[in-house]
C-alpha positions, -999 to 999 in steps of 0.1 A, spaced: -81 18 -125 -100 -10 -108 -79 -25 -80 -70 -62 -80 -81 -80 -49 -56 -106 -38 -73 -117 -6 -102 -104 14 -98 -72 35 -105 -93 66 -79 -119 58 -53 -92 51 -61 -75 84 -55 -107 104 -26 -120 83 10 -122 93 27 -92 78 62 -79 70 78 -47 60 95 -48 26 113 -22 4 94 -1 -20 112 -19 -49 100 -53 -37 64 -42 -30 51 -44 -66 30 -76 -69 26 -81 -32 -7 -78 -12 -10 -47 9 -17 -50 46 -23 -12 49 -48 13 39 -28 40 21 -43 74 12 -28 106 0 -43 135 20 -58 156 7 -80 143 -8 -79 113 16 -92 87 -9 -76 53 -5 -52 43 -32 -45 9 -17 -66 -11 8 -57 -42 28 -60 -73 5 -53 -54 -27 -23 -61 -49 2 -33 -51 10 -24 -87 38 -4 -102 13 23 -109 2 25 -73 37 25 -59 49 51 -84 18 73 -80 21 73 -42 58 82 -44 50 110 -69 24 124 -45 48 122 -16 75 140 -36 49 168 -44 44 174 -7 12 155 -2 9 138 32 5 100 30 -21 89 56 -25 55 73 6 38 58 28 20 84 57 39 68 46 73 57 80 79 40 70 51 16 105 36 18 89 4 29 54 -11 26 36 -34 50 25 -65 31 10 -99 38 37 -124 44 40 -152 18 46 -179 43 
């Protein structure tokens, strides 16, 4: 799957962010790099739109015992996203 870029990685890095629930994260722009480890390949990068597939896939990986690296909340109960305002 090719990621959908909502804003540039630089803009996402410097943007005002907020933590929101996993249920509210779909359709929002990620402010974090998130990578299951192993293998350590990023599933979401700053500036990319979080899709249901990404959120569900990360949750499935976590449930299978895979460590989630770089996320502000490695439990994946919340996601750090770019604020809308």
